[in-house]
VOGU-3710 file (C-alpha; in Angstrom, 3 decimals, decimal comma):
1> mishsrselp> 54,449/-27,134/14,338  51,373/-26,790/15,521  53,102/-26,804/19,688  55,436/-24,289/18,685  53,023/-22,326/16,640  50,420/-21,653/19,813  52,963/-20,876/21,665  54,393/-18,203/19,915  50,507/-16,632/19,688  50,203/-13,413/19,591
11> neccglllgr> 53,016/-13,894/16,676  54,041/-15,456/13,486  56,395/-18,701/13,923  58,602/-19,641/11,326  61,018/-23,398/11,282  63,056/-25,441/9,320  62,201/-28,366/7,257  65,040/-31,093/7,424  66,093/-33,865/6,131  67,834/-36,335/2,720
21> srieravpmr> 64,699/-37,357/0,800  61,704/-36,627/3,160  61,538/-34,508/6,076  63,172/-35,392/9,338  62,087/-33,609/12,320  61,080/-29,557/11,985  63,076/-27,060/13,703  61,740/-24,022/15,041  63,484/-21,669/14,612  63,681/-17,636/16,054
31> sdppapdayy> 61,809/-14,758/14,644  63,901/-11,204/15,597  61,819/-9,227/15,893  58,443/-11,011/16,883  55,513/-10,065/14,705  51,566/-10,829/14,498  51,930/-10,838/10,597  55,777/-10,774/9,919  57,880/-13,756/9,825  62,139/-12,633/10,149
41> mdpeqqiavf> 64,947/-15,306/10,438  67,133/-15,050/12,929  70,354/-14,445/10,686  73,043/-15,888/13,345  70,136/-19,217/13,970  69,751/-19,912/10,527  74,007/-19,613/10,116  73,867/-22,475/12,395  71,270/-24,412/11,729  72,264/-24,672/7,729
51> tgmeasgeql> 75,908/-25,409/9,505  74,686/-28,469/11,262  72,730/-29,826/8,431  75,718/-29,487/6,034  77,999/-30,951/8,356  74,834/-34,146/8,869  74,341/-34,501/5,542  70,421/-33,301/5,364  68,524/-30,993/2,878  66,276/-27,622/3,146
61> lgiyhshpag> 63,343/-29,384/2,249  61,179/-27,084/3,672  59,477/-23,974/5,602  56,955/-23,655/8,000  55,252/-20,449/9,426  52,243/-18,951/11,380  49,500/-17,146/10,721  48,583/-16,289/14,097  44,185/-15,063/12,835  44,509/-15,103/8,988
71> plepsgmdlq> 43,892/-17,559/6,714  46,061/-20,478/4,958  46,605/-19,165/1,604  50,185/-17,377/1,409  50,455/-13,890/1,297  51,730/-11,728/-0,522  54,303/-10,989/1,776  54,424/-15,256/1,852  55,924/-14,576/-2,309  57,648/-12,120/-1,532
81> lafhpdalyv> 59,644/-13,366/1,100  59,846/-17,452/-0,865  63,663/-17,462/-1,631  64,160/-21,010/-1,905  61,414/-22,261/-5,260  62,882/-26,225/-4,201  61,346/-25,956/-0,984  57,869/-26,669/0,279  56,400/-24,252/2,410  53,808/-25,068/4,974
91> iisladaqhp> 51,458/-22,517/6,642  49,681/-23,342/10,040  46,230/-21,215/10,054  45,381/-20,608/13,888  42,154/-18,504/12,869  40,285/-21,110/14,494  43,084/-21,936/17,751  41,061/-25,431/19,102  41,160/-26,864/15,287  44,025/-25,810/13,770
101> eigayrleeg> 45,345/-26,687/9,552  48,046/-26,987/7,555  48,089/-26,220/3,734  51,649/-26,728/1,568  52,586/-25,151/-1,328  55,179/-25,162/-4,097  56,695/-22,100/-5,907  55,658/-22,288/-8,960  56,388/-19,267/-11,758  56,884/-17,142/-9,284
111> qfsevticyi> 52,991/-18,234/-8,498  52,108/-20,271/-4,780  50,653/-23,687/-6,558  48,534/-26,048/-3,511  49,976/-28,947/-2,274  48,782/-32,649/-0,804  51,397/-34,159/1,839  50,084/-36,671/4,745  51,685/-35,533/7,531  51,425/-38,006/11,519
//
């Protein structure tokens, strides 16, 4: 996720986190159009990934995106675009590109709540 975030600078990146009972893989998605302050997952790529996901028995467990120069906290736009209430929302902040930060959030009662994650 961090390398994907860096590769999309100065724009936001986005991707899907798939697995069965735990996150097993991150799928980088194209943002169409690319933008420094928003992401728009390519609909055709979404269809292809969701079709493959269902065929393999995987589930959508999370969605990630970057904040190229912004804070780790979700923005108002992030909240407006949170369409998957059961998904984990992961944000990568590159405000300090040498020391990126990762935060994870759950949608609860129309607001984001930060959760602790363990990652390698």
